[in-house]
TILUM-986765 format. One record per residue (C-alpha): residue number from 1; residue in one letter; x, y, z. Coordinates in steps of 0.25 Angstrom, whole numbers. Example, Ala and Ser with C-alpha at 12.3 -4.5 7.8 and 13.67 -1.06 7.14 Angstrom:
BEGIN
 num residu     u     v     w
   1      a    49   -18    31
   2      s    55    -4    29
//
This chain:
BEGIN
 num residu     u     v     w
   1      m    98   -54   -50
   2      t    83   -54   -46
   3      v    73   -53   -57
   4      l    58   -54   -58
   5      p    50   -62   -68
   6      l    48   -55   -81
   7      a    40   -42   -79
   8      r    27   -48   -86
   9      e    22   -60   -77
  10      a    12   -70   -81
  11      r     0   -60   -76
  12      d     7   -49   -84
  13      i    10   -42   -71
  14      v    22   -32   -72
  15      r    31   -29   -60
  16      t    35   -15   -62
  17      t    37    -2   -53
  18      c    28    10   -50
  19      a    29    23   -58
  20      y    28    33   -46
  21      c    36    36   -34
  22      g    50    31   -30
  23      v    45    20   -21
  24      g    46    11   -34
  25      c    35     2   -31
  26      g    34   -12   -38
  27      v    21   -14   -46
  28      l    14   -26   -52
  29      a     7   -21   -64
  30      s    -1   -27   -76
  31      s    -8   -21   -88
  32      d   -23   -22   -86
  33      g   -25   -23  -101
  34      q   -33    -9  -101
  35      g   -22     1  -101
  36      g   -19     0   -86
  37      a   -13    -9   -76
  38      t   -15   -16   -63
  39      v    -5   -12   -53
  40      a     0   -18   -39
  41      g    12   -17   -31
  42      d    23   -27   -32
  43      p    24   -35   -19
  44      a    38   -39   -23
  45      h    44   -25   -26
  46      p    52   -20   -14
  47      a    48    -6   -15
  48      n    33    -8   -12
  49      f    30   -23    -9
  50      g    17   -22   -16
  51      r    12    -8   -12
  52      l     8     3   -22
  53      c     4    17   -19
  54      s    -9    23   -26
  55      k    -1    28   -38
  56      g     6    15   -40
  57      s    -7     7   -39
  58      a   -13    16   -50
  59      l    -2    14   -60
  60      g   -11     5   -68
  61      e   -21    16   -70
  62      t   -11    26   -76
  63      l    -8    18   -89
  64      g   -19    23   -97
  65      l   -16    29  -111
  66      e   -24    42  -109
  67      g   -15    53  -110
  68      r    -3    45  -114
  69      l     8    50  -123
  70      l     8    39  -134
  71      a    16    45  -145
  72      p    27    56  -146
  73      v    22    70  -148
  74      i    30    81  -156
  75      g    25    95  -155
  76      g    11    90  -151
  77      r    10    79  -162
  78      p    11    64  -161
  79      a    24    58  -167
  80      g    31    45  -168
  81      w    43    41  -160
  82      d    53    43  -171
  83      e    49    57  -174
  84      a    49    61  -160
  85      l    62    55  -156
  86      d    69    61  -169
  87      h    63    74  -165
  88      v    68    74  -151
  89      a    82    69  -154
  90      n    83    79  -165
  91      r    79    91  -156
  92      f    89    86  -145
  93      a   100    85  -155
  94      a    97    98  -161
  95      i    96   105  -147
  96      a   109    98  -142
  97      a   117   102  -155
  98      a   112   117  -154
  99      h   112   119  -139
 100      g   121   108  -133
 101      p   116    95  -126
 102      d   112   102  -113
 103      a   101   109  -120
 104      i    93    96  -119
 105      a    88    91  -106
 106      f    80    79  -101
 107      y    70    79   -89
 108      v    67    65   -84
 109      s    59    58   -73
 110      g    59    49   -62
 111      q    48    42   -69
 112      l    57    37   -80
 113      l    63    23   -78
 114      t    78    22   -76
 115      e    80    17   -90
 116      d    73    29   -95
 117      y    81    38   -86
 118      y    94    32   -90
 119      v    92    34  -105
 120      a    88    48  -103
 121      n   100    51   -94
 122      k   110    44  -104
 123      l   104    51  -116
 124      l   104    65  -111
 125      k   116    66  -102
 126      g   125    55  -110
 127      f   122    57  -125
 128      i   114    70  -127
 129      g   124    76  -117
 130      s   115    85  -109
 131      r   116    87   -94
 132      h   101    91   -92
 133      l    94    78   -88
 134      d    86    79   -75
 135      t    74    72   -69
 136      n    61    75   -62
 137      s    68    67   -50
 138      r    75    80   -48
 139      l    62    85   -41
 140      c    61    72   -33
 141      m    75    67   -27
 142      a    86    75   -32
 143      s    89    80   -18
 144      s    90    66   -13
 145      v   100    63   -24
 146      a   108    75   -20
 147      g   107    72    -5
 148      h   111    57    -7
 149      r   123    61   -16
 150      r   128    71    -5
 151      a   127    61     6
 152      f   129    47     0
 153      g   137    51   -13
 154      s   126    44   -21
 155      d   112    45   -24
 156      t   108    33   -15
 157      v    95    30    -7
 158      p   101    21     4
 159      g    89    14     9
 160      t    77     5     5
 161      y    62     6     7
 162      e    64    -5    17
 163      d    71     5    26
 164      l    57    13    28
 165      e    51     0    34
 166      l    63    -3    43
 167      a    65    11    49
 168      d    61    15    63
 169      l    59    29    58
 170      v    56    34    45
 171      v    57    49    42
 172      l    50    54    30
 173      v    55    67    25
 174      g    48    75    14
 175      s    40    63    10
 176      n    25    60     9
 177      l    28    46     8
 178      a    14    42    10
 179      w    10    49    -4
 180      c    23    49   -11
 181      h    29    35    -8
 182      p    17    28    -3
 183      v    22    14    -3
 184      l    34    18     5
 185      f    25    25    15
 186      q    17    12    16
 187      r    30     4    19
 188      i    33    14    30
 189      a    19    13    35
 190      a    19    -2    36
 191      a    32    -2    43
 192      r    27     8    53
 193      e    15     0    56
 194      a    23   -13    57
 195      r    33    -6    67
 196      p    25     5    75
 197      d    38    10    81
 198      m    43    15    67
 199      r    42    30    66
 200      v    39    39    54
 201      v    42    54    53
 202      v    37    63    42
 203      v    45    76    39
 204      d    36    84    29
 205      p    30    98    29
 206      r    16    92    26
 207      r     9    81    34
 208      t     7    71    23
 209      a     1    57    22
 210      t    14    51    26
 211      c    12    57    40
 212      d     2    47    42
 213      i    12    37    47
 214      a    22    48    53
 215      d    25    48    68
 216      l    30    62    66
 217      h    28    72    56
 218      l    37    84    54
 219      p    31    95    45
 220      l    44   103    43
 221      a    45   116    36
 222      a    48   115    21
 223      g    63   113    19
 224      s    67   111    33
 225      d    71    96    32
 226      v    86    99    32
 227      a    84   106    46
 228      l    77    94    51
 229      f    87    84    47
 230      n    99    92    51
 231      g    93    93    64
 232      l    91    78    65
 233      l   106    76    61
 234      l   110    85    73
 235      h   101    78    82
 236      l   106    64    78
 237      h   120    68    79
 238      d   119    76    93
 239      t   111    64    99
 240      g   121    54    95
 241      v   113    47    84
 242      v   125    45    75
 243      d   131    33    68
 244      r   145    38    71
 245      r   152    26    64
 246      f   144    28    52
 247      v   146    43    52
 248      d   161    42    54
 249      r   164    31    44
 250      h   154    34    33
 251      t   150    49    32
 252      v   156    63    32
 253      g   151    77    34
 254      l   143    75    47
 255      d   149    87    54
 256      a   146    97    43
 257      a   131    91    43
 258      l   130    93    58
 259      a   135   107    57
 260      a   126   111    47
 261      a   114   105    54
 262      r   118   111    67
 263      a   119   125    61
 264      a   105   126    57
 265      t    97   115    66
 266      p   105   114    79
 267      d    93   108    86
 268      v    79   103    86
 269      a    73   117    88
 270      a    81   123    76
 271      v    76   111    67
 272      a    62   113    72
 273      r    63   128    68
 274      w    68   125    54
 275      c    58   114    52
 276      g    46   121    58
 277      l    43   108    67
 278      p    41   106    82
 279      a    54   103    88
 280      a    48    91    95
 281      d    45    85    82
 282      v    59    87    77
 283      a    65    81    89
 284      r    56    69    88
 285      l    61    66    74
 286      y    75    68    78
 287      a    73    58    90
 288      w    66    48    82
 289      v    77    48    71
 290      a    88    47    82
 291      q    81    35    88
 292      s    78    28    75
 293      e    90    22    68
 294      r    82    16    57
 295      t    77    29    52
 296      v    74    32    37
 297      t    72    46    32
 298      v    64    46    19
 299      y    63    58    11
 300      s    57    63    -2
 301      q    53    75    -9
 302      g    51    84     3
 303      v    66    83     5
 304      n    71    82    -9
 305      q    62    93   -16
 306      s    69   105    -9
 307      s    79   115   -12
 308      a    87   109     0
 309      g    83    94    -3
 310      t    97    89    -4
 311      d   101    95     9
 312      k    88    89    15
 313      v    92    75    10
 314      n   106    76    16
 315      a   100    81    29
 316      i    92    68    30
 317      i   104    59    25
 318      n   113    66    36
 319      t   105    60    47
 320      h   106    46    42
 321      l   121    47    40
 322      l   123    52    54
 323      t   115    40    60
 324      g   120    30    49
 325      r   106    27    46
 326      i   107    24    32
 327      g   108    12    23
 328      r   103     3    34
 329      p    89    -4    36
 330      g    79     6    40
 331      m    87    19    39
 332      g    92    29    29
 333      p    88    42    21
 334      f    78    38    10
 335      s    75    47    -2
 336      v    61    43    -8
 337      t    61    47   -22
 338      g    48    52   -29
 339      q    48    45   -43
 340      p    49    31   -47
 341      n    63    32   -54
 342      a    69    44   -48
 343      m    80    35   -43
 344      g    82    29   -56
 345      g    84    42   -62
 346      r    95    45   -52
 347      e   102    32   -56
 348      v   103    36   -70
 349      g   107    50   -68
 350      a    94    57   -72
 351      l    97    69   -63
 352      a   104    81   -70
 353      n   116    80   -60
 354      q   118    65   -62
 355      l   125    57   -73
 356      a   120    43   -72
 357      a   121    31   -63
 358      h   123    40   -51
 359      m   135    46   -57
 360      d   136    61   -57
 361      y   142    73   -66
 362      d   151    77   -55
 363      d   160    65   -57
 364      p   168    65   -70
 365      v   171    50   -69
 366      a   156    47   -69
 367      i   154    56   -81
 368      d   165    48   -88
 369      r   159    35   -84
 370      v   145    38   -89
 371      r   150    43  -102
 372      r   158    31  -104
 373      f   147    22  -100
 374      w   137    28  -109
 375      q   147    32  -120
 376      a   140    45  -119
 377      p   146    55  -129
 378      h   140    68  -123
 379      l   138    64  -108
 380      a   134    77  -100
 381      t   145    80   -90
 382      g   138    89   -80
 383      a   125    90   -72
 384      g   113    96   -79
 385      h   101   104   -75
 386      k    93    99   -64
 387      a    77    99   -66
 388      i    75   114   -61
 389      d    86   119   -69
 390      l    84   110   -81
 391      f    70   117   -83
 392      r    76   130   -81
 393      a    86   128   -92
 394      i    75   123  -101
 395      g    68   136   -98
 396      t    80   145  -102
 397      g    83   137  -114
 398      e    96   131  -110
 399      i    89   117  -112
 400      k    82   116  -125
 401      a    76   102  -125
 402      v    71    94  -113
 403      w    65    79  -113
 404      v    56    77  -101
 405      m    53    63   -98
 406      a    42    57   -88
 407      t    40    70   -80
 408      n    32    82   -81
 409      p    41    94   -76
 410      a    31   105   -81
 411      v    23   100   -68
 412      s    33    94   -59
 413      m    45   104   -59
 414      p    45   116   -49
 415      d    42   129   -56
 416      a    34   121   -66
 417      g    30   133   -74
 418      q    44   136   -77
 419      v    46   122   -82
 420      v    34   123   -91
 421      r    40   136   -97
 422      a    54   130   -99
 423      l    48   118  -106
 424      q    39   128  -115
 425      a    52   135  -119
 426      c    60   123  -121
 427      d    64   120  -136
 428      f    61   105  -135
 429      v    54    97  -124
 430      v    52    82  -125
 431      v    43    75  -115
 432      s    42    60  -113
 433      d    30    56  -105
 434      f    19    45  -105
 435      v     7    56  -105
 436      r     4    66  -115
 437      d     0    78  -107
 438      t     8    83   -96
 439      d    13    98   -93
 440      t    27    94   -98
 441      a    22    87  -111
 442      r    14    99  -115
 443      l    27   106  -116
 444      a    34    96  -124
 445      h    38    96  -139
 446      v    39    81  -140
 447      l    32    71  -131
 448      l    37    56  -130
 449      p    28    45  -125
 450      a    34    38  -114
 451      a    31    24  -108
 452      a    23    25   -95
 453      w    23    16   -82
 454      g    18     3   -86
 455      e    26     4  -100
 456      k    40     7   -95
 457      d    51    -3   -93
 458      g    63     0   -84
 459      t    67     3   -70
 460      v    65    12   -59
 461      t    73    15   -45
 462      n    65    18   -33
 463      s    69    26   -20
 464      e    76    14   -14
 465      r    85    12   -26
 466      r    77     0   -31
 467      i    76    -2   -46
 468      s    64    -8   -51
 469      r    58   -12   -65
 470      q    47    -4   -71
 471      r    41   -13   -81
 472      p    30   -11   -92
 473      l    16   -16   -91
 474      r    13   -13  -106
 475      p    19    -7  -118
 476      a    19     8  -119
 477      p     7    13  -127
 478      g     8    21  -140
 479      l    22    26  -143
 480      a    26    27  -129
 481      r    40    23  -126
 482      p    50    22  -114
 483      d    58    34  -111
 484      w    71    27  -113
 485      w    67    23  -127
 486      a    64    37  -131
 487      l    77    42  -125
 488      s    85    31  -132
 489      q    79    34  -145
 490      i    83    49  -143
 491      g    97    44  -140
 492      r    98    36  -153
 493      r    93    47  -161
 494      l   104    56  -155
 495      g   114    46  -160
 496      y   116    38  -148
 497      a   110    25  -152
 498      e   120    16  -146
 499      a   119    22  -132
 500      f   103    21  -132
 501      d   102     8  -138
 502      y    92     3  -128
 503      h    82    -8  -131
 504      g    75    -8  -118
 505      p    76    -3  -103
 506      a    85   -15   -99
 507      d    96   -10  -108
 508      i    95     4  -101
 509      f    94    -2   -87
 510      r   107   -11   -90
 511      e   115     1   -95
 512      h   110     9   -83
 513      a   114    -2   -73
 514      r   128    -3   -80
 515      l   131    12   -79
 516      s   127    11   -64
 517      a   138     1   -62
 518      f   148     6   -72
 519      e   161    10   -65
 520      n   154     9   -52
 521      d   163     4   -41
 522      g   152     7   -30
 523      a   154    22   -30
 524      r   141    24   -37
 525      a   129    19   -29
 526      f   120    16   -40
 527      d   124     3   -47
 528      i   115    -7   -53
 529      g   126   -15   -60
 530      a   120   -28   -56
 531      v   109   -26   -66
 532      a   118   -20   -77
 533      d   117   -32   -86
 534      i   103   -38   -84
 535      p    96   -44   -96
 536      a    83   -38  -100
 537      s    75   -50   -94
 538      l    81   -47   -80
 539      y    79   -32   -82
 540      d    64   -35   -85
 541      g    63   -43   -72
 542      l    73   -35   -63
 543      e    68   -35   -48
 544      p    69   -22   -41
 545      f    83   -19   -35
 546      q    90    -8   -27
 547      w   103    -2   -32
 548      p   115    -3   -30
 549      w   116   -17   -36
 550      r   130   -18   -42
 551      a   135   -29   -51
 552      g   139   -42   -44
 553      e   130   -38   -31
 554      s   120   -49   -27
 555      g   113   -41   -17
 556      l   107   -28   -17
 557      q   111   -17    -6
 558      q    97   -11    -1
 559      r   103     0     7
 560      l   115     9     5
 561      f   125    16    14
 562      g   123     8    26
 563      d   137     4    26
 564      g   142    19    26
 565      s   147    18    12
 566      f   142    29     3
 567      h   145    34   -11
 568      t   153    46    -8
 569      p   168    46   -12
 570      d   172    43     2
 571      r   160    33     4
 572      r   155    42    16
 573      g   141    48    17
 574      r   140    63    18
 575      f   133    71    28
 576      v   129    84    21
 577      a   128    97    29
 578      v   115   103    26
 579      t   108   116    31
 580      p    93   118    31
 581      r    88   129    23
 582      p    73   132    19
 583      p    67   130     6
 584      c    73   139    -5
 585      h    60   148    -6
 586      a    53   151     7
 587      a    39   155     9
 588      t    37   170     9
 589      e    27   180    11
 590      a    23   180    -4
 591      f    24   164    -4
 592      p    20   160    10
 593      l    18   145     9
 594      v    27   134     5
 595      l    22   124    -6
 596      n    26   110    -5
 597      t    23   100   -17
 598      g    22    85   -18
 599      r    14    73   -22
 600      y     0    68   -19
 601      r    -2    53   -15
 602      d    -8    48   -28
 603      q    -2    57   -39
 604      w    12    57   -45
 605      h    20    68   -51
 606      t    12    75   -62
 607      m     1    65   -63
 608      t     4    60   -77
 609      r     2    46   -72
 610      t    -5    47   -59
 611      g   -15    57   -65
 612      r   -20    46   -74
 613      t   -27    38   -64
 614      p   -40    43   -57
 615      r   -37    36   -44
 616      l   -24    44   -41
 617      s   -31    57   -44
 618      a   -42    54   -33
 619      h   -35    57   -20
 620      r   -30    71   -24
 621      p   -36    75   -37
 622      v   -32    89   -37
 623      p   -19    96   -32
 624      l   -21   102   -18
 625      l   -13   113   -11
 626      a   -12   108     4
 627      v   -12   120    13
 628      h   -12   121    28
 629      p   -26   127    33
 630      d   -19   139    40
 631      d   -12   142    26
 632      a   -25   140    19
 633      a   -32   150    28
 634      r   -20   160    27
 635      f   -21   160    12
 636      g   -36   159    10
 637      l   -36   145     5
 638      a   -48   135     6
 639      d   -48   120     6
 640      d   -51   115    -8
 641      g   -50   129   -13
 642      l   -40   133   -24
 643      a   -26   139   -20
 644      h   -16   146   -29
 645      i    -2   143   -26
 646      e     9   152   -31
 647      s    24   153   -29
 648      r    35   161   -36
 649      w    35   150   -47
 650      g    20   147   -51
 651      a     6   144   -46
 652      a    -4   133   -45
 653      v   -18   131   -40
 654      m   -23   120   -31
 655      r   -34   116   -22
 656      v   -32   119    -7
 657      q   -31   107     3
 658      t   -30   113    17
 659      t   -23   103    26
 660      a   -16   104    40
 661      e    -6    94    35
 662      q     1   105    27
 663      r    12   113    35
 664      p     7   128    37
 665      g    14   137    27
 666      t    15   126    16
 667      v     6   120     5
 668      f     7   108    -3
 669      a     3   104   -17
 670      p     5    92   -26
 671      m    14    92   -38
 672      h     6    83   -47
 673      w    -4    92   -55
 674      t     0    97   -68
 675      g    -5   107   -79
 676      v   -11    96   -86
 677      l   -20    92   -74
 678      s   -22   106   -68
 679      a   -23   121   -70
 680      a   -14   125   -60
 681      g   -10   113   -51
 682      r     4   112   -56
 683      v    11   115   -42
 684      n    25   115   -47
 685      e    22   128   -54
 686      v    23   134   -40
 687      v    35   126   -35
 688      n    48   132   -32
 689      p    60   127   -42
 690      q    71   130   -32
 691      a    80   117   -31
 692      d    90   111   -22
 693      p   104   116   -26
 694      i   110   102   -25
 695      s    99    93   -30
 696      g    91   102   -39
 697      q    78    97   -33
 698      p    68   108   -32
 699      e    60   114   -20
 700      l    47   107   -22
 701      k    43   107    -8
 702      a    44   122    -4
 703      t    39   133   -13
 704      p    34   146    -7
 705      v    19   149   -12
 706      r     7   157   -10
 707      v    -7   152   -10
 708      s   -20   159   -13
 709      a   -35   154   -14
 710      v   -40   153   -29
 711      a   -54   159   -30
 712      t   -63   151   -38
 713      r   -78   153   -42
 714      w   -81   139   -47
 715      q   -76   125   -45
 716      g   -79   112   -53
 717      f   -74    99   -59
 718      v   -76    92   -72
 719      l   -76    77   -75
 720      s   -73    74   -90
 721      r   -71    60   -97
 722      q   -60    67  -105
 723      p   -49    77  -101
 724      l   -52    92  -102
 725      a   -44   104  -105
 726      f   -45   115   -95
 727      d   -39   129   -97
 728      c   -31   135   -85
 729      r   -42   144   -80
 730      g   -45   141   -65
 731      y   -42   128   -58
 732      w   -43   114   -64
 733      v   -37   100   -60
 734      a   -38    88   -69
 735      v   -41    74   -62
 736      r   -41    60   -68
 737      g   -54    53   -65
 738      a   -59    39   -69
 739      g   -63    41   -83
 740      h   -63    56   -82
 741      w   -55    69   -79
 742      r   -59    78   -68
 743      y   -56    93   -68
 744      e   -57   101   -55
 745      l   -59   115   -58
 746      a   -61   129   -52
 747      g   -60   143   -57
 748      p   -62   158   -54
 749      e   -73   161   -65
 750      a   -88   160   -63
 751      p   -93   146   -63
 752      v  -101   149   -76
 753      a   -89   153   -83
 754      a   -82   140   -79
 755      w   -94   132   -83
 756      e   -94   138   -97
 757      r   -79   134   -98
 758      l   -82   120   -93
 759      e   -94   119  -103
 760      a   -86   122  -115
 761      l   -75   113  -110
 762      a   -85   101  -108
 763      t   -92   104  -122
 764      a   -78   103  -129
 765      a   -74    90  -121
 766      v   -88    83  -123
 767      t   -95    84  -136
 768      e  -109    79  -138
 769      a  -111    79  -123
 770      e  -124    78  -116
 771      w  -124    89  -105
 772      l  -130    88   -91
 773      l  -129   101   -85
 774      y  -132   109   -72
 775      r  -130   124   -70
 776      d  -132   133   -59
 777      p  -126   146   -62
 778      a  -131   153   -50
 779      i  -122   145   -41
 780      g  -111   142   -51
 781      r  -114   127   -52
 782      y  -113   120   -65
 783      r  -112   105   -69
 784      a  -112    97   -81
 785      a  -111    83   -86
 786      l  -108    79  -101
 787      l  -112    65  -106
 788      h  -109    59  -119
 789      g  -116    46  -122
 790      g  -121    45  -108
 791      q  -107    45  -103
 792      l  -102    56   -94
 793      q   -91    64  -101
 794      l   -89    76   -92
 795      a   -95    83   -80
 796      m   -92    96   -74
 797      y   -96   104   -61
 798      i   -94   118   -57
 799      a   -98   125   -44
 800      p   -94   138   -37
 801      d   -86   129   -26
 802      a   -82   115   -23
 803      a   -94   113   -14
 804      g  -103   114   -27
 805      l   -97   103   -34
 806      p  -100    88   -33
 807      s   -91    76   -30
 808      r   -82    72   -42
 809      i   -84    58   -39
 810      g   -98    55   -43
 811      p   -97    61   -57
 812      a   -83    56   -60
 813      a   -89    42   -58
 814      l   -98    44   -69
 815      f   -87    44   -79
 816      s   -85    29   -77
 817      e   -99    27   -83
 818      a  -101    24   -98
 819      r  -115    30   -96
 820      i  -121    37   -84
 821      t  -134    34   -79
 822      p  -146    43   -78
 823      g  -144    44   -63
 824      q  -130    48   -66
 825      r  -134    58   -76
 826      r  -143    65   -66
 827      s  -132    65   -55
 828      v  -120    69   -63
 829      l  -122    84   -62
 830      a  -123    82   -47
 831      g  -110    75   -46
 832      r  -115    62   -41
 833      d  -116    48   -47
 834      p  -128    41   -41
 835      g  -124    27   -47
 836      r  -112    27   -38
 837      s  -109    26   -23
 838      a  -105    38   -15
 839      d   -93    46   -18
 840      l   -80    40   -14
 841      g   -74    54   -10
 842      p   -60    59   -12
 843      a   -50    48   -14
 844      v   -42    43    -3
 845      c   -36    30    -7
 846      a   -32    30   -22
 847      c   -27    16   -22
 848      h   -41    11   -20
 849      g   -50    23   -24
 850      v   -56    25   -10
 851      g   -62    38    -7
 852      r   -64    46     6
 853      d   -79    44     7
 854      a   -77    29     6
 855      i   -66    30    17
 856      e   -75    39    26
 857      k   -87    30    24
 858      a   -78    18    28
 859      i   -73    25    41
 860      a   -87    29    45
 861      t   -91    14    43
 862      g   -80     8    52
 863      c   -67     9    45
 864      r   -58    15    56
 865      t   -44    11    51
 866      t   -36    12    38
 867      r   -36    -3    38
 868      a   -51    -4    39
 869      l   -52     7    27
 870      g   -43    -2    19
 871      e   -50   -14    21
 872      r   -64    -8    18
 873      l   -59     2     6
 874      r   -45    -2     3
 875      a   -41    12     6
 876      g   -26    13    10
 877      t   -23    -2     7
 878      n   -14     0    -5
 879      c    -4    12    -4
 880      g    -8    17     9
 881      s    -7    32     4
 882      c   -21    35     8
 883      l   -19    29    23
 884      p   -16    43    29
 885      e   -30    48    23
 886      l   -37    36    28
 887      r   -32    39    42
 888      a   -36    53    41
 889      l   -50    49    37
 890      l   -50    39    49
 891      a   -45    50    58
 892      g   -56    59    54
 893      v   -67    50    60
 894      a   -58    45    72
//
């Protein structure tokens, strides 16, 4: 077995793993002694070889204690752990006694470590006896799980990241890899630069940053992926691009799959009509796939987050089974997960329709096996509610208690308003998190303080089945504790002390590994029996490895299924007959546009972590509704104006970004903003909750909406050293700055009325302040700065429109000053800082804090390539996510 040195080396550098996406990058981190950490990519980690994206690079900036939940809270008051644990255990026991164990649910997260996940699953399903444990990974990759199981007989990703570099053709489907998995994007970009004959195709309704390296972009209509890949299956078959030996010996179901494809998409013209694409572009994709044996199809949320997501996954897999392009170097279908441990959750059974260790409720032998292994007296014997139905059951009172861990469903779930109402009505809500104030935490009866990244100790599994260690840099602050510890303490209080007698994460990992190998003769793909008995010292130094790694095996199997042996009963892969169908709710006259949601480059989920660092808030500080110019003109929307977005389920308000990169008839909004950080930016209030009937994954990419312009009589912003509490009138968004909070504001009332409200807010927030004032009621322009002891505490600016407002950058810089100078006092109301250089402009490179003005100046003075900009400014030299913007700026002066 290969091990590392102890986690803490001579220079106190800790080898750990990133907390964000499913790439699973290795990180070298060390505490800086001031509450933060220095962070760099680990050159030895096989996922990233030293690369990190903007979010990973900023991890050390997210470790401050501001806003941390540092002690348990019961009914709004601080409490000790014993009181809190006793209270939770007693309430669970009483609810189970009165209503049965299924009245209790856990809703967990792909941001838990595998050890946390394992104990949660064991406690609820094995010992409390409830079926109802599901995870926010249901929103991320459940359709891939279902598609894998239908085709392979197991939830198994066949390939490895190296295949993305070895491929001659990479087809990216529903994946903005440049923003959502930047390190993988850079690995592909580097391979393409080294091998110019390599091709990249992007299949996505939007023209995203990923198209920067694409040889072909197919902006297909929402939900038409099955038609595209069914057509490809027919084309490959009819032109003889078939691995007949592989198909005959190792698969079943081809005839039915071909018949289903031929019925709806008999030719390229039919596919083009389904997808809304030029037939010539469809034909070009098909020809390139036919010519390229080494083809990898990478897919992500644009495929999974659909009411037909499972069928989309199988349509993709069908093309690889037909050609035998699976499990060999440079080829295969590749599901890229969204969260750092979504796959770890799949391993322990954290989906409601799974049991544990890739075993399922539909197998009585598996149920008995897990019961015997756990010695579980009340093991649940059937699948529970998936996420959408779980929260509906909470709303109806079927579920009386829920424990939410490391996630924020009041923001991230579709039809989020219904989720809020369900939690408000629930008898008992427990929330474990590392931050005190989230939309979900506001609805909790009990809050439990969890350890955060940099304090956690355990393992995660990335998208290529690679298990890596996450190691602590420092002790958890206050009374924060690991999630597995809190779960184990509840298990003990419920009378199961022996089953939850864990002394550390190594104990849990060993048990998890033993279960994976228990009575496993190779029929189950997931098996890490080789590490089932490692001592704590070897667990501490465990190197990243891919599963399966069975006991007695000396070498690891990087790729799976290349030998044609699958995990179905007859060991054959399954072609699945799928029929294209449009999204479950189509645009109508009342709701004429289709809303697509997704991520921004520098933000993560609901911003509980990334929102803590100003650097990551600079690129897209507020949520924008991307609209094609034709649609903006059609509905009276102005660029940078406000838009009201409404569906059957709810509404939101966002600033408008007109862009030709958006497909006409569609709009796009980011999913990150919350009720804590905005008045009406929580877009999942709007989103359709319809789910795939097989996977239970909701239709997050296609919601019929209508949009209208929001009339405002004033706009403004406030900069404050302390956070402020705004009421919900008008529009506001909170943005973290360096040493301050920034609030973007707008409203329908007269400017003078808005100013009076802001004056009252400022007076309450900053007592004994010296006021610097400028008022011009005739034109509706107001400005003020509040100082205390010569230090700027708050500044606020109002004008009838955005043109009357100064730049935010000058006054924001003054919050770093212990005492502002006389010159700065004179200029603060003008929104300038005479002691500093010219504004940097909007942020472009988050990794190195490079703004657009500096880039444009460098271009004007001779930098004509991205390499030259990198050499002068460092822009684009870390994660590379900003390279598309750099190229666009260069193209603008070409």
